C-alpha positions as CSV (number, residue, x, y, z in Angstrom):
1,M,102.4,139.4,104.5
2,E,103.3,136.5,102.3
3,N,102.1,133.9,104.8
4,N,98.8,135.7,105.3
5,S,98.3,135.9,101.6
6,W,98.9,132.1,101.2
7,E,96.5,131.3,104.1
8,Q,93.9,133.5,102.5
9,T,94.4,131.7,99.2
10,L,94.0,128.4,100.9
11,Q,90.9,129.4,102.7
12,D,89.4,130.8,99.6
13,G,90.1,127.6,97.8
14,K,88.3,125.6,100.5
15,L,85.3,128.0,100.4
16,Y,85.0,127.8,96.6
17,R,85.1,124.0,96.7
18,H,82.5,123.9,99.4
19,L,80.3,126.4,97.5
20,N,80.7,124.3,94.3
21,S,79.6,121.2,96.2
22,L,76.5,123.0,97.5
23,I,75.6,124.2,94.0
24,V,76.0,120.8,92.5
25,A,73.9,119.2,95.3
26,H,71.2,121.9,94.9
27,L,70.9,121.4,91.2
28,R,70.9,117.6,91.4
29,D,68.3,117.6,94.2
30,S,66.1,120.0,92.1
31,N,66.2,117.4,89.3
32,L,68.3,119.7,87.1
33,T,70.6,116.8,86.3
34,Q,72.1,118.2,83.1
35,A,73.1,121.5,84.8
36,A,74.4,119.6,87.9
37,S,76.6,117.4,85.6
38,A,78.0,120.4,83.8
39,V,78.9,122.3,87.0
40,A,80.4,119.1,88.5
41,S,82.5,118.5,85.5
42,A,83.7,122.1,85.2
43,T,84.6,122.4,88.9
44,M,85.9,118.8,89.5
45,T,83.2,118.2,92.1
46,P,81.6,114.7,92.5
47,L,78.1,114.6,91.2
48,N,77.0,112.4,94.1
49,V,78.4,114.9,96.7
50,E,76.4,114.8,100.0
51,A,74.8,117.9,101.4
52,P,71.8,118.5,103.7
53,P,68.6,119.2,101.8
54,N,68.1,122.9,101.0
55,K,71.4,123.8,102.6
56,L,72.3,126.3,99.8
57,L,69.0,128.0,100.2
58,E,69.4,128.1,104.0
59,L,72.9,129.7,103.7
60,V,71.7,132.2,101.1
61,A,68.9,133.2,103.4
62,K,71.3,133.7,106.3
63,G,73.7,135.7,104.1
64,L,70.9,138.0,103.0
65,A,69.8,138.5,106.5
66,V,73.4,139.3,107.6
67,E,73.8,141.7,104.7
68,K,70.5,143.5,105.5
69,D,71.3,143.9,109.2
70,D,75.0,144.6,108.6
71,V,75.9,142.4,111.5
72,F,79.4,141.6,110.4
73,K,80.5,145.0,109.3
74,G,84.1,145.5,110.4
75,T,84.2,142.4,112.5
76,L,84.9,139.4,110.3
77,S,87.1,139.0,107.3
78,S,84.7,136.7,105.5
79,P,80.9,136.4,105.7
80,F,81.2,132.6,105.3
81,C,83.2,132.0,108.6
82,D,80.1,130.7,110.5
83,L,78.0,129.6,107.6
84,G,79.0,126.0,107.0
85,A,82.7,126.3,106.1
86,P,84.1,123.0,105.0
87,V,85.3,120.5,107.6
88,L,88.2,118.3,106.9
89,P,87.3,114.6,106.8
90,T,88.3,112.6,109.8
91,H,87.5,109.3,111.4
92,P,86.6,108.5,115.0
93,G,89.5,109.1,117.3
94,A,91.4,111.2,114.7
95,T,93.6,114.0,116.1
96,I,94.9,117.0,114.2
97,I,98.2,118.1,115.6
98,D,99.0,121.8,115.6
99,F,102.7,122.0,115.1
100,R,102.7,125.8,115.0
101,Q,102.9,126.0,118.8
102,F,106.6,125.3,118.5
103,F,107.4,127.8,115.8
104,S,110.6,129.8,116.3
105,A,110.2,133.6,116.7
106,D,113.0,134.2,114.2
107,T,112.1,135.6,110.8
108,Y,113.2,134.4,107.4
109,S,113.1,135.9,104.0
110,F,111.4,134.0,101.2
111,S,110.6,134.9,97.7
112,Q,107.0,134.5,96.5
113,F,107.5,131.3,94.5
114,E,110.8,129.8,95.6
115,V,112.3,129.0,98.9
116,S,116.0,128.3,99.3
117,V,116.6,126.2,102.4
118,T,119.5,127.8,104.2
119,V,118.5,127.4,107.9
120,A,117.9,124.6,110.2
121,V,115.2,124.6,112.8
122,P,116.2,123.3,116.2
123,D,114.2,120.4,117.5
124,I,112.0,121.3,120.4
125,K,112.2,118.7,123.2
126,G,109.3,117.9,125.5
127,T,107.6,114.9,126.9
128,S,107.3,112.3,124.1
129,K,104.4,109.9,123.9
130,S,105.0,106.1,123.7
131,F,104.2,104.4,120.5
132,P,102.1,101.3,121.3
133,K,103.7,97.8,120.8
134,H,102.7,96.0,117.6
135,E,102.7,92.4,116.6
136,T,103.6,91.5,113.0
137,R,102.7,88.6,110.7
138,H,104.0,87.5,107.4
139,L,100.9,87.7,105.0
140,S,102.1,86.6,101.6
141,E,104.9,86.7,99.1
142,H,105.2,87.9,95.6
143,K,107.4,86.2,93.1
144,N,109.7,89.2,92.9
145,I,110.4,92.4,94.9
146,A,107.3,93.9,96.6
147,R,107.5,97.5,95.6
148,C,104.5,99.4,96.9
149,A,101.4,99.1,99.2
150,R,98.3,101.2,99.8
151,F,95.4,101.1,102.2
152,S,91.9,101.9,101.0
153,P,90.4,105.1,102.5
154,D,88.0,103.1,104.7
155,G,90.9,100.9,105.9
156,K,89.0,97.7,104.8
157,F,91.5,96.7,102.1
158,V,95.2,96.9,101.4
159,A,96.9,96.3,98.1
160,T,100.5,95.5,97.2
161,G,102.3,95.8,93.8
162,S,105.4,93.9,92.8
163,A,108.2,93.7,90.3
164,D,106.6,90.4,89.2
165,T,103.9,92.7,87.6
166,S,101.1,91.3,89.9
167,I,98.9,93.1,92.4
168,K,97.6,91.4,95.5
169,L,94.5,92.6,97.3
170,F,94.1,91.8,101.0
171,E,91.0,92.1,103.1
172,V,92.0,93.6,106.5
173,S,89.3,91.7,108.4
174,K,90.7,88.4,107.2
175,I,94.2,89.6,108.2
176,K,93.0,90.2,111.7
177,Q,91.4,86.8,111.7
178,M,94.8,85.3,110.9
179,L,96.3,87.1,113.9
180,L,93.8,85.4,116.3
181,P,95.6,82.7,118.4
182,D,92.9,80.0,118.0
183,A,91.2,80.3,114.6
184,K,88.5,77.7,114.6
185,D,87.8,77.6,110.9
186,G,91.3,76.5,109.8
187,P,93.9,78.6,107.9
188,V,92.6,82.0,106.7
189,R,93.7,83.3,103.3
190,P,93.8,87.1,103.5
191,V,94.5,87.5,99.7
192,I,91.1,87.9,98.1
193,R,92.2,88.9,94.6
194,T,95.3,88.8,92.5
195,F,95.5,91.0,89.3
196,Y,97.7,90.3,86.4
197,D,97.7,92.9,83.6
198,H,101.0,94.9,83.7
199,T,104.1,93.8,81.7
200,Q,106.7,95.6,83.8
201,P,107.1,96.3,87.6
202,I,104.5,98.2,89.4
203,N,105.5,101.5,91.1
204,D,102.4,102.8,92.9
205,L,98.8,102.2,93.8
206,D,95.8,104.2,94.9
207,F,92.2,103.5,95.8
208,H,89.3,105.5,94.4
209,P,88.0,107.7,97.3
210,Q,84.3,106.6,96.9
211,G,84.2,103.5,94.7
212,T,85.6,100.0,94.5
213,I,88.3,100.9,92.1
214,L,92.0,100.4,92.4
215,V,94.5,102.1,90.1
216,S,98.1,101.1,89.4
217,G,101.0,102.9,87.8
218,A,103.9,100.9,86.3
219,K,107.1,101.0,84.3
220,D,105.2,99.8,81.3
221,Q,104.0,103.4,81.0
222,T,100.4,102.6,81.8
223,M,97.8,103.3,84.5
224,K,95.3,100.5,84.9
225,F,92.0,100.4,86.7
226,F,90.7,97.3,88.5
227,D,87.2,96.7,89.9
228,I,87.9,95.0,93.2
229,S,84.1,94.2,93.7
230,K,84.2,91.6,90.9
231,T,85.4,88.4,92.3
232,N,86.5,86.8,89.0
233,A,88.3,89.9,87.6
234,K,92.0,89.3,86.9
235,R,92.6,92.1,84.5
236,A,92.0,95.9,84.2
237,Y,88.7,97.1,82.8
238,R,90.3,100.4,81.7
239,V,93.8,101.5,80.7
240,I,95.4,105.0,80.3
241,Q,98.6,104.9,78.2
242,D,101.3,107.4,79.0
243,T,104.6,108.0,77.3
244,H,106.9,107.3,80.2
245,N,107.5,105.2,83.3
246,V,104.6,106.0,85.7
247,R,106.1,106.5,89.1
248,S,103.1,107.6,91.2
249,V,99.4,107.9,91.0
250,S,97.0,109.9,93.1
251,F,93.2,110.2,92.8
252,H,91.6,113.6,93.2
253,P,89.2,113.5,96.2
254,S,86.3,113.8,93.8
255,G,87.3,110.6,92.2
256,D,86.9,112.0,88.7
257,F,90.6,112.9,88.1
258,L,93.9,111.1,88.4
259,L,97.2,112.8,88.8
260,A,100.2,110.9,87.5
261,G,103.9,111.6,88.1
262,T,106.4,110.1,85.6
263,D,110.0,110.1,84.6
264,H,109.2,112.7,82.0
265,A,109.2,116.4,82.9
266,I,105.5,116.6,81.9
267,P,103.2,114.4,83.9
268,H,99.5,114.8,83.5
269,L,96.1,115.2,85.2
270,Y,93.6,112.8,83.5
271,D,89.9,112.9,83.4
272,I,89.2,109.2,84.2
273,N,85.9,109.3,82.4
274,T,87.1,110.7,79.1
275,F,90.9,110.1,79.4
276,Q,91.4,113.8,78.4
277,C,94.6,115.3,79.7
278,Y,94.2,118.7,81.3
279,L,97.6,119.9,82.5
280,S,101.3,119.4,82.7
281,A,103.5,119.7,85.7
282,N,107.1,118.8,86.6
283,I,106.7,115.9,89.0
284,P,107.5,112.2,89.5
285,E,106.0,111.9,93.0
286,V,102.5,113.4,93.6
287,R,99.9,113.5,96.4
288,Y,96.7,115.4,96.8
289,S,95.6,117.1,100.0
290,C,92.5,115.8,101.8
291,T,90.2,118.4,100.1
292,G,92.0,118.5,96.8
293,A,92.7,122.2,97.2
294,M,96.4,121.5,96.7
295,Y,98.8,118.8,95.7
296,V,102.4,118.3,96.6
297,T,105.2,116.9,94.5
298,A,108.7,115.5,95.4
299,S,111.1,115.1,92.5
300,K,114.6,113.8,91.7
301,D,115.9,117.4,91.6
302,G,115.3,117.6,95.3
303,V,112.6,120.2,95.0
304,I,109.3,120.1,97.0
305,R,106.6,121.9,95.0
306,L,103.1,123.0,96.1
307,W,100.4,123.4,93.5
308,D,97.0,124.9,93.4
309,G,94.6,122.0,93.0
310,I,92.2,124.0,90.9
311,T,94.4,126.1,88.6
312,A,97.4,123.7,88.6
313,N,99.7,126.7,89.1
314,C,102.9,126.1,91.2
315,V,102.4,128.4,94.1
316,R,105.6,127.5,96.1
317,S,108.9,125.7,95.4
318,I,111.2,124.6,98.2
319,T,114.6,124.1,96.5
320,G,117.3,122.0,98.2
321,A,114.7,120.5,100.5
322,H,117.0,117.6,101.1
323,G,120.3,119.2,100.1
324,T,121.4,117.9,96.8
325,A,119.7,114.5,97.4
326,E,116.5,113.3,95.8
327,A,113.2,114.0,97.6
328,T,111.5,110.6,97.7
329,S,108.1,111.4,99.3
330,A,105.9,114.2,100.4
331,I,102.4,114.2,102.0
332,F,100.1,116.8,103.6
333,T,98.9,116.8,107.2
334,K,95.1,116.5,107.5
335,D,94.7,120.3,108.1
336,E,96.7,121.0,104.9
337,R,99.0,123.4,106.8
338,F,102.1,121.3,106.7
339,V,103.9,118.9,104.4
340,L,106.1,116.0,105.5
341,S,108.9,115.1,103.2
342,C,111.6,112.3,103.0
343,G,114.8,112.3,101.1
344,K,117.9,110.3,100.3
345,D,119.9,112.5,102.6
346,S,118.5,110.4,105.5
347,T,116.4,113.2,106.8
348,I,112.6,113.6,107.3
349,K,111.4,117.2,107.4
350,L,108.2,119.1,108.2
351,W,107.4,122.2,106.2
352,E,104.9,125.0,106.8
353,V,102.8,125.3,103.6
354,G,102.1,129.0,104.0
355,S,105.7,130.2,104.2
356,G,107.8,127.2,103.1
357,R,109.5,127.3,106.5
358,L,111.3,124.3,107.8
359,V,109.5,123.5,111.1
360,K,110.9,120.2,112.3
361,Q,113.5,117.6,111.4
362,Y,113.5,113.9,112.3
363,L,116.9,112.3,112.4
364,G,118.4,108.9,113.2
365,A,117.4,106.7,110.3
366,M,119.6,105.9,107.2
367,H,117.9,106.0,103.8
368,T,120.1,106.7,100.9
369,Q,119.3,104.0,98.3
370,L,115.6,103.1,98.3
371,R,112.6,105.3,97.4
372,C,111.8,105.6,101.1
373,Q,108.6,107.1,102.6
374,A,107.9,109.0,105.8
375,I,104.3,108.5,106.9
376,F,102.1,109.6,109.8
377,N,100.1,107.2,111.9
378,E,96.4,107.5,111.9
379,T,96.3,110.3,114.5
380,E,99.4,112.1,113.2
381,E,101.0,111.9,116.6
382,F,103.8,109.7,115.3
383,I,106.0,109.5,112.1
384,L,107.2,106.2,110.7
385,S,110.0,105.4,108.3
386,I,112.7,102.9,107.5
387,D,116.4,102.6,108.5
388,E,118.0,100.8,105.5
389,L,121.4,100.3,107.3
390,N,119.9,98.5,110.3
391,N,116.8,97.1,108.6
392,E,114.5,98.6,111.2
393,I,111.1,100.4,111.3
394,V,111.8,103.7,113.1
395,I,109.1,105.8,114.9
396,W,109.4,109.4,116.1
397,D,107.1,111.6,118.2
398,A,105.8,114.1,115.6
399,M,105.8,117.0,118.1
400,T,109.1,116.5,120.0
401,T,111.0,114.8,117.1
402,E,112.3,112.3,119.6
403,K,112.9,108.7,118.3
404,V,110.5,106.7,120.5
405,A,110.8,103.2,119.0
406,K,112.8,101.1,116.5
407,W,111.9,97.6,115.7
408,P,113.5,94.9,113.5
409,S,111.5,94.9,110.3
410,N,111.5,91.1,110.1
411,H,112.3,91.5,106.4
412,V,115.4,90.1,104.8
413,G,116.9,93.4,103.8
414,A,115.2,96.7,104.5
415,P,111.6,97.2,103.5
416,R,111.0,99.2,100.3
417,W,107.6,100.6,101.3
418,I,105.4,101.2,104.3
419,D,101.8,102.5,104.5
420,H,99.7,103.2,107.5
421,S,96.0,102.4,107.9
422,P,93.9,105.6,107.9
423,T,91.5,104.3,110.5
424,E,93.4,102.3,113.1
425,S,96.8,101.5,114.6
426,A,98.1,99.2,111.9
427,F,100.5,99.4,109.0
428,I,101.9,97.3,106.2
429,S,105.5,96.8,105.0
430,C,106.9,95.1,102.0
431,G,110.3,94.8,100.4
432,T,113.1,93.2,98.4
433,D,112.6,89.9,100.1
434,R,109.3,89.7,98.2
435,S,107.3,89.4,101.5
436,V,104.4,91.4,102.8
437,R,104.0,91.9,106.5
438,F,101.1,93.4,108.5
439,W,101.7,95.2,111.8
440,K,98.9,95.6,114.3
441,E,98.8,97.2,117.8
442,T,99.0,94.6,120.6
443,I,95.9,94.7,122.7
């Protein structure tokens, strides 16, 4: 019952978000700009949301016809099922993996808002896929530890942040040009911008979902916004001052809000246009889902928490997700049904959002010191992470949990951070040796 209730809540959230988008688009396209802006602001919907002309009118007409004819009476749980329900954003070639086919038939007892992890789910073996071979190239070096990296949503840029307080912006097309065996135009410089505006080490980066904006969070208790379209810009054009070390930053999919996780017990959701703070949470590591219907947090107390992206209420807590160890990262799958977490107990775990059930575990890589991530590749068929002890990049088949590859990282000392391109078979690593490396599938 609990699981069905959560699934219904999630579905309702998606429908409300889709409905809000249609309302905003309808008002905007009807030249009711002030009304459109008011609804967009109140519902955290982008004002420039795309929708087919007259789509709202079309759906209303269909709904009225359905109501009149009573076609759906007793057959469908929601009259919106076939009327333009939201579709998760994907890119060509993207695959959504359904992990539910390997669920155990055993039942577990969970309270409504808190899950205590007391069971282990056996790994289901099968035929594992082969992860393609990659070539790697040293791109650049910071003057101190390279602490974080992030690809832009379109995969065209990647940025790295360092303990030397600088941010380097790379253009992926120039990186690929570097990898060519006979570059005719001489050496290629993939670093197209370097930003200097923080006074202490940088902890996290995120790209605006629609614009040309990069945001950074740092130990100097600030979040800074950089316009990457301006070739001569070296410093932030906007700053949000927090009260504590900003450990993570995540843009809402609308682009109008920024969620910040800090060392304090009260991180905030900021309106990036007004700097107004809307809510408090309890999180140092934060990530939104694809639609913004939820966000997930991983904290030093080892708890994975799931939050309603609209009401900001905590709807589920998974305590002891990594035993007594710190949970260092957590991300949603594209379909928002699962969360992948990583912890300093050297485990990577996949959780069902609806029940908090532990679905899969990925073992065989040591990570006990660094703020390690576990990430999916662009199709979610594989999981990548770091083995600190052996200084390796480790890859698992996401479905079978089998370790399918392990490669020397080519860093001096284990990488601190890896991030995968959302659009192609490529990822970036950076670490304590100050270097930044790009990994691309060998053709």
